[in-house]
KEKOLFI-560582 format. One line per 2 residues: number of its first residue (from 1); their letters; for each residue x, y, z of N, C-alpha, C, O. Coordinates in Angstrom, 2 decimals. Each point is the difference from the previous one (the first is absolute). Example, Ala and Ser with C-alpha at 12.3 -4.5 7.8 and 13.67 -1.06 7.14 Angstrom:
<nodes>
1 = AS = 13.19,-5.69,7.80,-0.89,1.19,0.00,0.90,1.20,0.00,1.04,-0.02,0.66 | -1.39,1.07,-1.38,0.82,1.19,0.06,-0.77,1.09,0.73,0.51,1.11,0.17 $
</nodes>
This chain:
<nodes>
1 = GG = 0.78,-0.98,-0.21,-0.65,0.68,0.36,0.92,1.63,0.08,1.19,0.06,0.29 | -2.05,1.15,-0.62,0.25,1.13,-0.06,-0.51,0.66,0.38,-0.84,-0.43,0.80 $
3 = SS = 0.87,2.27,-1.04,-1.07,0.43,0.06,1.13,1.33,-1.30,1.16,0.22,-0.34 | -3.08,0.46,0.00,0.16,1.25,-1.07,-0.86,0.86,0.19,-1.12,-0.18,0.47 $
5 = NG = 1.68,1.34,-0.90,-1.50,1.29,0.24,-0.20,-0.06,-0.80,-0.58,1.08,-0.08 | 0.50,-1.48,-0.86,-0.55,0.58,-1.87,1.45,0.26,-0.74,0.08,-0.26,-1.20 $
7 = VF = 0.62,0.56,1.63,0.83,1.41,-0.60,1.59,-0.81,0.24,0.95,0.26,-0.75 | -0.83,-1.29,1.95,1.57,-0.06,0.42,0.13,-1.25,0.70,-0.04,0.10,1.23 $
9 = SS = 0.19,-1.18,-1.67,-0.09,-1.32,0.85,1.18,-0.36,0.65,1.01,0.70,-0.14 | -1.02,-2.02,1.03,0.86,0.00,0.53,-0.07,-1.63,0.90,-0.80,-0.07,0.93 $
11 = RA = 1.65,-1.14,-1.27,-0.05,-1.07,0.40,-0.19,0.07,1.91,-0.18,-1.07,0.59 | 0.24,1.91,-0.10,-0.39,0.48,1.49,-1.38,-0.04,0.10,-0.79,0.82,-0.48 $
13 = NV = 0.42,-2.27,1.44,-1.67,0.24,0.19,-0.25,0.79,1.32,0.60,-0.47,0.97 | -1.21,1.36,-0.78,0.00,0.89,0.52,-1.71,0.08,0.75,-0.37,0.98,0.65 $
15 = SS = -0.31,-1.93,-0.84,-1.37,0.10,0.49,-0.21,-0.40,1.95,-0.82,0.48,0.79 | 1.72,-1.32,-0.58,0.01,-0.21,1.59,-0.36,1.29,0.51,-0.95,0.42,0.67 $
17 = QA = 2.61,0.38,-1.48,0.03,1.90,0.94,-1.11,0.59,-0.72,-0.03,1.19,0.32 | -1.06,-1.51,-1.30,-0.76,1.31,-0.65,-1.25,-0.59,0.82,-1.06,0.60,0.18 $
19 = LS = 1.35,-1.78,0.24,-1.60,-0.84,0.82,0.07,1.18,1.38,-0.99,0.69,0.21 | 2.49,-0.53,0.87,0.19,0.43,1.06,0.05,1.52,0.09,0.12,0.52,1.11 $
21 = WY = -0.21,0.39,-2.47,-0.25,1.33,-0.37,-1.33,-0.17,0.00,-0.47,0.11,1.13 | -0.41,-0.39,-2.10,-1.38,-0.20,0.12,-0.67,-0.17,1.44,-0.60,1.00,0.42 $
23 = KA = 0.63,-2.24,0.48,-0.65,-0.52,0.83,0.71,1.54,1.10,-0.93,0.58,0.56 | 2.41,0.07,-0.23,0.35,0.97,0.69,-0.74,1.70,-0.30,-0.10,0.93,0.80 $
25 = QR = -0.35,-1.04,-2.40,-0.65,0.90,0.06,1.15,1.22,0.02,-0.06,1.04,0.65 | 1.19,-1.50,-1.60,1.30,1.38,0.02,0.82,-0.93,-0.72,0.01,-1.22,0.12 $
27 = WA = 0.48,1.73,-0.66,1.40,-0.19,-0.82,1.28,-0.05,0.73,0.54,1.10,-0.12 | 0.33,-2.08,0.99,1.08,-0.18,0.70,1.03,-0.46,-0.37,-0.03,-1.22,0.12 $
29 = AT = 0.88,1.54,-0.48,1.30,0.01,-0.12,0.35,-1.63,-0.51,-0.89,-0.82,0.23 | 1.81,0.46,-0.73,0.05,-1.60,0.17,1.28,0.21,0.75,0.60,0.99,-0.41 $
31 = PV = 0.01,-1.63,1.42,0.69,-0.49,0.73,1.34,-0.30,-0.79,-0.42,-0.71,-0.91 | 1.74,0.84,0.72,0.94,0.08,-0.95,1.37,-0.51,1.04,0.43,0.64,0.96 $
33 = SN = 0.05,-1.87,-1.42,1.34,-0.26,0.86,1.28,0.49,-1.05,0.01,0.02,-1.23 | 0.85,0.29,1.99,1.58,-0.15,-0.92,0.59,-0.76,0.34,1.22,0.13,0.05 $
35 = DA = -2.01,-1.53,0.41,1.00,-1.14,0.46,-0.24,-0.61,-1.63,-1.07,0.07,-0.60 | 2.14,-0.57,0.14,0.05,-0.97,-1.38,-0.49,-1.32,0.42,-0.62,-0.70,-0.81 $
37 = CK = 0.80,0.39,1.76,-0.40,-1.42,0.55,-1.37,-0.29,0.29,-0.69,-0.92,-0.43 | 0.35,1.99,1.33,-1.29,0.25,-0.54,-1.32,1.08,0.09,-0.70,0.63,0.79 $
39 = RS = 0.95,-0.93,-2.39,-0.80,1.27,-0.87,-1.35,0.56,0.02,-0.89,-0.82,0.23 | 0.62,1.76,-0.38,-1.45,0.77,0.29,-0.19,0.71,-1.53,0.86,0.12,-0.86 $
41 = GF = -2.13,0.28,0.82,-0.33,0.98,-0.81,0.12,-0.19,-1.78,0.48,-0.87,-0.73 | -1.01,1.83,0.57,-0.63,-0.49,-1.90,1.13,0.78,-1.05,0.18,-0.21,-1.20 $
43 = GR = 0.46,1.09,2.03,1.24,0.33,-1.11,-0.14,2.00,-0.31,-0.92,0.72,0.40 | 1.61,-0.48,-0.85,-0.54,1.48,-0.14,-0.10,0.97,-1.66,0.32,-0.41,-1.11 $
45 = LG = -0.59,1.07,1.29,-0.94,0.75,-1.33,1.51,0.19,-0.34,1.10,0.10,0.55 | -1.73,-0.11,-1.90,2.39,-0.23,-1.08,0.23,-1.03,-0.18,0.96,-0.11,-0.76 $
47 = QQ = -1.55,-1.23,1.23,0.85,-0.84,0.05,-0.38,-1.02,-1.17,0.38,-1.16,-0.14 | -1.28,1.94,-0.71,-0.44,-0.90,-1.78,1.07,0.78,-0.92,0.20,-0.39,-1.14 $
49 = SS = 0.34,1.29,1.56,0.62,0.04,-1.31,2.00,0.13,0.74,0.96,0.16,-0.75 | -0.83,-0.28,2.10,1.03,0.10,0.18,0.36,-1.24,0.68,-1.00,-0.69,-0.22 $
51 = MV = 1.79,-0.03,0.89,0.04,-0.99,0.46,0.18,0.53,1.51,-0.53,-0.70,0.86 | 1.32,2.00,-0.38,-0.20,0.62,0.99,0.37,0.97,0.18,1.11,0.40,0.34 $
53 = PG = -2.58,0.39,-0.69,-0.13,1.51,-0.24,0.34,0.80,0.97,0.11,-0.55,1.09 | 0.17,2.18,-1.16,0.08,1.01,1.21,1.48,-0.72,0.47,0.71,-0.83,-0.57 $
55 = HP = -0.59,1.53,1.86,1.03,-0.16,1.24,0.53,-0.70,0.13,1.10,0.47,0.30 | -1.01,-2.21,-0.30,-0.30,-0.42,1.92,1.31,0.52,0.87,1.01,0.44,-0.54 $
57 = VS = -1.13,-0.54,1.65,1.27,-0.13,1.01,0.47,-1.03,0.37,1.10,-0.14,0.53 | -2.04,-0.82,-0.80,0.75,-1.57,0.98,-0.50,-0.77,-1.46,-0.75,0.36,-0.91 $
59 = VS = 1.73,-1.88,1.23,-0.23,-0.97,-0.55,0.46,-1.25,0.85,1.20,-0.27,0.10 | -2.35,-0.62,0.62,-0.16,-0.93,0.67,-0.08,-1.19,-1.17,-0.79,-0.10,-0.94 $
61 = VC = 1.95,-0.81,1.35,-0.56,-1.36,-1.02,0.39,-1.08,0.88,0.81,-0.13,0.92 | -1.67,-0.61,-1.51,-0.35,-1.79,1.15,-0.09,-0.33,-1.27,-0.54,0.39,-1.04 $
63 = EL = 1.76,-1.91,1.75,0.69,-1.10,-1.45,-1.24,-1.02,1.10,-0.46,-0.07,1.14 | 0.41,-0.49,-2.37,-0.76,-1.50,0.59,0.22,-1.29,-0.63,-0.93,-0.31,-0.74 $
65 = SA = 1.77,-0.46,0.80,0.68,-1.34,-0.75,-0.59,-1.66,0.91,-0.10,-0.51,1.11 | -0.14,0.25,-2.61,0.04,-1.33,0.82,1.15,-0.71,0.20,-0.05,-0.86,0.88 $
67 = TD = 1.06,1.01,-1.47,1.46,-0.57,-0.40,-0.10,-0.04,1.74,0.04,-1.14,0.48 | -0.19,2.49,0.66,-0.11,-0.12,1.66,-0.95,0.10,0.59,-0.34,0.76,0.91 $
69 = GG = -0.35,-1.94,-1.67,-1.36,-0.06,0.67,-0.93,0.98,0.34,-0.62,0.07,1.06 | 0.57,0.50,-1.78,-0.85,1.36,0.14,0.24,0.51,0.36,-0.17,1.09,-0.56 $
71 = KA = 0.91,-1.02,2.02,0.52,1.51,0.53,0.32,0.65,-0.81,0.50,-0.21,-1.11 | -0.99,1.64,1.98,-0.45,1.21,-0.72,0.96,1.02,0.40,-0.19,0.29,1.18 $
73 = TQ = 1.38,0.53,-1.84,0.98,0.71,0.26,-0.28,1.91,-0.11,0.29,0.25,-1.17 | -0.54,0.52,1.58,0.08,1.17,0.22,0.90,1.19,0.02,0.56,0.11,1.09 $
75 = RT = -0.18,0.99,-2.11,0.30,1.10,0.72,-0.42,0.72,-0.81,-0.56,-0.20,-1.07 | 0.92,1.31,1.74,-0.61,1.89,-0.20,1.01,1.23,-0.46,0.77,0.57,0.77 $
77 = ET = -0.94,-0.25,-2.25,1.14,0.98,-0.35,-0.81,1.60,-0.12,-0.92,0.35,-0.73 | 1.71,0.40,1.78,-0.55,1.31,-0.22,1.33,0.83,-1.16,-0.60,0.86,-0.64 $
79 = SG = 1.67,-0.89,0.36,1.09,0.79,-0.42,0.19,-0.15,-1.51,0.57,0.84,-0.69 | -1.05,-1.90,0.29,0.00,-0.56,-1.21,-0.85,0.09,-1.06,0.54,0.14,-1.10 $
81 = VE = -1.75,-0.19,1.14,-1.25,-0.38,-0.58,0.04,0.52,-1.36,-0.64,-0.65,-0.83 | 1.48,2.03,0.30,-0.18,-0.09,-0.99,0.34,-0.71,-1.23,-0.30,0.25,-1.16 $
83 = RF = 1.08,-1.32,1.72,0.85,-1.10,-0.03,-1.21,-0.90,-0.99,-0.18,-0.36,-1.16 | -0.30,0.32,2.15,-1.43,-1.36,-0.36,-1.03,0.72,-0.42,-0.81,-0.66,-0.65 $
85 = TN = 0.57,1.79,0.80,-0.55,0.52,-1.27,-0.01,0.46,-1.78,-0.72,-0.02,-0.99 | 2.16,0.43,1.48,0.20,0.29,-1.72,0.51,-1.13,-0.69,0.14,0.07,-1.22 $
87 = AL = 0.26,-1.56,2.13,-0.07,-0.92,-1.10,-1.65,-0.98,-0.65,-0.34,-0.68,-0.97 | -0.32,1.27,2.46,-1.41,-0.53,-0.98,-0.80,0.97,-0.36,-1.21,-0.02,0.25 $
89 = GA = 1.90,1.12,-0.99,-0.39,0.91,-0.33,0.68,0.29,-1.83,-0.36,0.73,-0.93 | 1.59,-1.85,1.12,0.20,0.02,-1.48,-0.19,-1.25,-0.49,0.62,-0.31,-1.02 $
91 = LK = -1.63,-0.80,1.75,-0.30,-0.87,-0.54,-1.20,0.08,-1.40,-0.16,1.20,-0.20 | -0.37,-1.69,-0.42,-1.05,-0.39,-1.16,-0.86,-0.33,0.64,0.27,-0.78,0.92 $
93 = TS = -1.28,1.09,-1.05,-1.59,-0.54,0.96,-0.66,0.15,-0.82,0.23,0.54,-1.09 | -1.73,-1.29,1.72,-0.53,-0.51,-0.71,-1.73,-0.22,0.79,0.02,-0.49,1.13 $
95 = PD = -1.21,0.82,-1.65,-1.26,-0.35,1.09,0.39,-1.69,1.06,0.36,-1.08,-0.47 | -0.50,1.27,1.25,0.03,-1.43,1.13,-0.89,-0.98,-0.34,-1.19,0.22,0.21 $
97 = GG = 1.56,-1.35,-0.75,-0.69,-0.71,-0.23,-0.23,-0.51,1.01,-1.23,-0.06,-0.05 | 1.62,-0.51,1.26,-0.70,-0.16,0.62,0.20,-1.54,0.43,-0.84,-0.65,0.61 $
99 = AC = 2.22,0.12,-1.07,0.36,-1.30,0.44,1.73,-0.47,-0.78,0.08,-0.14,-1.22 | 0.66,0.01,1.77,0.98,-0.84,-0.58,-0.07,-1.68,-0.01,-0.84,-0.73,0.52 $
101 = KP = 2.02,0.39,-1.29,-0.06,-0.89,-0.80,1.78,-0.69,1.61,0.92,0.50,0.65 | -1.24,-1.15,-0.78,1.05,-0.94,0.88,1.23,0.05,-1.52,-0.20,0.28,-1.18 $
103 = NG = 1.60,-0.75,1.99,0.29,0.03,-0.87,1.43,-1.25,0.25,1.15,-0.03,-0.43 | -1.93,-0.88,1.34,1.20,-1.30,0.28,0.55,0.35,1.22,-0.21,-0.83,0.88 $
105 = QP = 1.03,2.08,-0.47,0.63,0.03,0.95,-0.79,0.02,1.41,-1.20,-0.06,0.30 | 2.42,0.16,0.46,-0.58,-0.19,1.69,-0.96,1.56,-0.06,0.07,0.82,-0.92 $
107 = FT = -0.76,-0.73,1.93,-1.15,1.30,0.51,0.84,0.59,0.49,0.71,-0.47,0.89 | -0.60,1.58,-1.35,0.07,1.38,1.03,-0.52,1.16,-0.08,0.31,0.82,-0.86 $
109 = NY = -1.27,-0.64,1.88,-0.82,1.42,-0.55,0.63,0.91,1.14,0.37,-0.22,1.15 | -0.39,0.99,-1.73,0.69,1.75,0.81,-0.93,0.99,-0.56,-0.25,0.23,-1.18 $
111 = SL = -0.30,0.42,2.43,-1.11,1.20,0.28,0.50,1.09,0.27,0.62,0.08,1.05 | -0.75,1.14,-1.95,0.10,1.33,0.57,-0.69,0.56,0.28,-1.03,0.05,-0.67 $
113 = VF = 1.16,0.69,1.80,-1.19,1.27,0.06,1.00,1.10,0.11,1.00,-0.13,0.71 | -1.31,1.46,-1.57,0.79,1.09,-0.18,-1.30,0.95,0.97,-1.20,-0.06,-0.26 $
115 = GY = 1.73,0.78,1.25,-0.29,0.76,0.59,-0.15,1.70,-0.10,1.00,0.70,-0.10 | -1.93,-0.31,0.13,-0.08,1.35,-0.26,-0.01,0.85,1.50,-0.35,-0.45,1.09 $
117 = AE = 0.79,1.65,-1.35,0.00,1.37,1.05,-1.56,0.05,0.44,-0.39,-0.05,1.16 | -0.28,0.14,-2.12,-1.82,-0.04,0.12,-0.77,-1.25,-0.46,0.65,-1.03,-0.18 $
119 = GP = -1.60,1.03,0.05,-0.92,-1.46,-1.11,0.24,-1.19,0.24,0.58,-0.39,1.01 | -1.02,-0.33,-1.95,0.28,-1.51,0.15,1.18,-0.21,-0.61,0.31,0.79,-0.89 $
121 = PV = 0.82,-2.16,1.30,0.73,-0.80,-0.49,-0.44,-0.46,-1.90,-0.86,0.04,-0.89 | 1.69,-0.29,1.12,-0.03,-0.76,-1.62,0.92,-1.48,0.22,1.20,-0.10,0.26 $
123 = NV = -2.25,-1.04,-0.47,0.50,-1.01,0.16,0.86,-1.12,-2.14,-0.25,0.08,-1.20 | 0.81,-0.56,1.73,1.33,-0.39,-1.27,-0.08,-1.45,0.26,0.97,-0.49,0.58 $
125 = DV = -1.86,-0.23,-0.88,0.76,-1.03,-0.11,1.05,-0.95,-1.14,-0.25,0.07,-1.20 | 1.17,-0.77,1.59,0.75,-0.53,-0.91,0.64,-1.92,0.33,0.59,-0.53,0.93 $
127 = FS = -1.06,0.10,-2.11,0.23,-0.92,0.31,1.10,-0.59,-1.28,-0.22,-0.03,-1.21 | 1.60,-0.46,2.06,1.15,-0.87,-0.38,-0.36,-1.19,-0.89,0.74,-0.42,-0.89 $
129 = SC = -1.75,0.00,1.16,-0.21,-1.62,-0.54,-1.36,0.22,-1.24,-0.54,-0.85,-0.71 | 0.29,2.31,0.83,-1.80,-0.25,-1.42,0.38,1.05,-0.68,0.61,0.89,0.59 $
131 = RP = -0.96,-0.75,-2.26,0.28,0.53,-0.81,-1.82,0.70,-0.13,-0.98,-0.74,0.00 | 0.91,2.14,-0.08,0.52,0.69,0.17,0.44,0.61,1.63,-0.49,-0.17,1.11 $
133 = AI = 1.11,0.58,-1.38,1.17,0.13,1.85,-0.77,0.79,1.16,-0.32,-0.40,1.12 | 0.13,1.69,-1.78,-0.34,1.26,1.01,-1.59,0.23,-0.08,-0.75,-0.45,-0.87 $
135 = HN = 0.47,1.09,1.76,-1.44,0.16,-0.34,-0.35,1.23,0.87,0.87,0.23,0.83 | -1.75,0.49,-0.80,-0.17,1.23,0.99,-1.70,0.24,0.38,-0.57,0.89,0.64 $
137 = GS = 0.02,-2.20,-1.41,-0.89,0.06,0.22,-1.11,0.73,-1.24,-1.16,-0.34,-0.23 | 2.22,1.78,-0.65,-0.52,0.17,-0.64,0.77,-0.43,-1.53,-0.54,-0.19,-1.08 $
139 = LQ = 1.44,0.14,1.31,1.08,-0.30,-1.12,0.84,-1.01,0.29,0.55,-0.09,1.10 | -0.39,-0.67,-1.98,1.36,-0.80,0.17,1.41,0.50,-0.22,0.38,1.14,0.23 $
141 = AD = 0.47,-2.28,-0.77,1.07,0.43,-0.83,0.96,-1.08,0.11,-0.03,-0.40,1.16 | 0.91,-0.27,-1.89,0.65,-1.15,0.10,2.14,-0.16,0.17,0.79,-0.94,0.13 $
143 = DL = -0.71,2.15,-0.21,1.22,0.17,-0.04,0.82,-0.12,1.38,-0.02,1.04,0.66 | 0.40,-1.61,-0.37,0.98,-0.88,1.82,0.82,0.76,-0.30,-0.13,1.18,0.35 $
145 = TT = 1.19,-1.57,-1.07,1.40,0.62,-0.42,0.80,0.77,1.06,0.87,-0.33,0.81 | -1.71,1.86,-1.23,-0.02,1.33,0.96,0.11,-0.50,1.52,0.95,-0.27,0.74 $
147 = FL = -2.27,0.26,-0.60,-0.99,0.00,1.57,0.13,-0.67,0.80,0.13,0.49,1.12 | -0.11,-1.98,-1.30,0.50,-1.00,0.97,1.51,-0.11,0.65,0.11,-0.82,0.90 $
149 = PL = 0.77,1.38,-1.17,1.12,0.61,0.57,-0.04,0.66,0.61,0.43,-0.41,1.08 | -0.86,1.83,-1.04,-0.82,0.73,1.06,-0.31,-0.98,1.20,0.67,-0.08,1.04 $
151 = IQ = -1.81,-0.64,-1.35,-1.00,-0.08,1.07,1.10,-1.34,0.84,-0.17,-0.20,1.21 | 1.38,-0.72,-2.10,0.59,-0.53,1.07,1.06,0.65,0.66,0.59,-0.50,0.96 $
153 = EL = -0.22,1.97,-1.61,0.76,0.35,0.92,-0.75,0.78,1.62,0.33,0.25,1.16 | -1.44,-0.15,-2.02,-0.38,0.49,1.48,-0.34,-0.50,1.28,0.00,0.44,1.15 $
155 = LH = -0.46,-2.13,-2.08,-0.25,-0.79,1.00,1.00,-0.99,0.72,-0.20,-0.80,0.91 | 1.28,1.12,-1.59,1.49,-0.95,0.72,1.34,0.55,-0.77,0.56,-0.58,-0.93 $
157 = PR = -0.13,1.98,1.59,0.90,0.62,0.60,1.21,-0.01,0.19,0.44,-0.21,1.13 | 0.47,0.47,-2.34,1.36,-0.92,0.16,0.47,0.89,1.16,1.07,-0.24,0.57 $
</nodes>
């Protein structure tokens, strides 16, 4: 399922949130989390045209790997966020098709949360064993050559 207002469509299903707004008879802000391992929220305006719009102030990465028995590793960066946004901004993107096709390699998923001084974060998923590999809920990209090393450097500094 997903949601649409007739102009913009999203894979996010907001029916339970819309029901709570209706029952409360008011529009309440959706709680968001900058915890990459326990993400929430539906994204940010602009992510339909840019993988990470605007100027985020932090990036958090959560690595979940089948080879580590599903153990999660998390790190947050605030000083080098531009390296991540520049690398994603340089990728050729297309509308998100909603699925990745496994390539037979061991499963590793990197969940990224780009936090902003104000407003909701942008969530980006990177699947090292699927194609297309990079998704933000609105766009997808497939070139990991410049982006995956940045993620691994943040998670496993030397």
